[in-house]
Structures are given as C-alpha cells and as structure tokens.
C-alpha angles and dihedrals in degrees: 000000000000122000091251092054093047091050090052091055095043093049089064089075106012146045116238116206125188115209093257090054093058114096099188114102122203092213088066095054111097119210124347091111096155091046090051092051095049095048093046091049091054092052092047087052089053089055086056094046093131091059091052089053093049090050089054092236125149110272094216105130105172145131135193113211118201137173144096120323115273098025095117108267096133094031093055094045092054094043093052091049088054093048094046094044092242132156110242122207113189116196115217104211095199092061094055099058111074125188089257113060092209088066091047093059090051091048093053095046093047094044097054091046091054093045091053092051091045093052090051093053094045091049090057086057089053095255119118120208132228120203109204120193111190122194087022091173090068088062104033105039119165106282090211089063104119092210093064116094123227095256091056091051090052089051089052090051090051091049093052091048089052091051090048091052090057098037096049100027124087096273125133091219137130117215118203123179127185132198138176091195106051092161091068095054120114108256090233090058091062093054093056095065122084093209130033104199120191118209106203128196111267119271124230096278093046092048090049092051093045092050090048090048096053092039092054091050090052094048091049093057097037114038091179091066111091115194102203093180139145096223092198092057094045092046090055089053089054097064109136092024122126123223086257090055091052091049088052090052092055091043090053090053089052092050090052089052092050092050096048117109091231127038100193113122100335105200123205112192131180094270093053092045093050092049088052090050090056090056093046098049125196128267095239093055092045091051092048092050090046090053091048090051090051091049092048091048090052092050090051091048090049091049092048090049091051092047092050092050092052090047091052091051092051091050090051092051091050092050090050091050091050091049091049092054093052 
C-alpha cells in the first residue's frame, strides 16, 4: 500500500502528527531530565535501526511511562518527537473498541499491520515513527481481573500480539505507552517494554520553577496583574501538585482577573493565592481520595453481598418451615 492509503486506514483509529504539527516544546518542560534522556536515546536508536539489525540485537525499542495524571508523560513524548523530527502516531483507545467485540479484534489486527507497513515506508524516507498509546490501562487491563469478561480478555490478548508483532518484527518503530493506573495493567504488558519510566510529581525546586514560569507568562501578557507573592511560601503549599495543577492555578488567577469589574492593577497576594490553591486541589490528594472512595465502595458492596446472602438463607429456612407444617 502507498503511504497515503496507509494513513487513511490508520487515521480511523489514531492521530498522525508530523513534527511541524506538534506544538509542545521540550525547552518549556521543567525537570524530568532523566526521562528526557531515555526517550531521546530510544528515538536516536530507531534512526540507527539498520545498525541494530546488523549487530543482531533485539529490535524492541519501547518504553512504558507511568505516574500521576498531569506529570508530563504525553507532553514530553510529543515534545521529543518534535525535537527529533519524528512522526508521531497516537492511538485513541476509545475508537478501537466497537460495540461488537468481533469487530474489535479485526480492528486491532488490521491497525497494527498498517502501522508496521507505514513505519517501514517512513524509515526509507529518513523519518522514524513513534507509536504512542495513552491510557494504556484501558486497553491492557489485568487479565486475571475477575470483573473482566471473556471477550475483553481476548481483545487484550490480540492487543498484546499486535504490540509483539511491531516490537519483535523488522520495524524501525518506537512504541511508547503511558498509564496513570499502572497497578491495573496486565502483568504480561509490563514485560514487553524495554524501559519502565516513572514520572514523579515535581519536587520543591521544580514546583518553584514551574510556578515562576507560568507566572512570568501571565505577567507578560497582562501588565496590570501584580503577583505580590512569596514564591517559597506558595511553593510549599503546592506539595503534591502536578505541573498541570500549577498551570491550572495560574489560569484560575487569570480567569479571576478577566471577570473582575476593574482591571487596574489587579494584585494577587499570598492569601488570595493560597485560597485559590484550596479550590484547585492537588493531583496527589485527588488520587488518594479517589482510592479511598473505591475502597469504601468495595466495602459497601461486600457488606451488601453478605447481607443478601444471609437474607437468602433466612428465606430458604422460612420456606422449609412452611413446607414442613403442610
């Protein structure tokens, strides 16, 4: 198939981005130096795919990115593809799974076949390809999970076979998957990836620099906004916040400015910033509360199940008693 025809098929389930279509810039990403280096090394290796083959080395060029939401997994992947002049294919999980699982299996098989052919043709043009699978946990859930039905498990098996066909086939392709819920991943999914890269929440210095970065951008576009802040104090309040959370904080301040009746010298002091932080909430706290809710929900379900079982037993005993009196 021609590149144009392959793109048409791939675009049914994915987004294809050329380097000049990617907006994210690696120079604007604060921290994550180790993560940057590993991902760039993998892409450089893909550009030297022919040398890997000659050396008889495994052609598996892959990484599994995991960590809290908003810590930069997707952002960094896009930015590195832009910097390294690499084609980026982003799978949209929701478009793969049809209402009929039989169609889903066909979709997965067809998609990976077309992606492999596409990567081969692009490599001949001197352009390596990155396949990025976001929300990987929604596709590769733990097959031992008793809540998953048989059809879903077969879809997971087909997905893993598709990944294998690209990882271990002769394809100059980098596969990067990202998840916010690594504990739900199928154990076999972990083993397939060459690198397991953790994306932590930012430390104090990184939070400080991120807050400064977004604050400076805000002051540059709105000279009437005065940020009368002790950045050390505010940074301490942002413990457990992701870079995305900090950006939301600054955006909330800007929204408050835009909605104010007067826009002359709009001052944001520590007290106002801290009150805004309380409304924003940090990723770590949200995730902890979410996990507590899930645990509470499971306890309630277990209690309801036990109660129902006892009730059923009592009903059975009453029925036996009635029959014995007849």
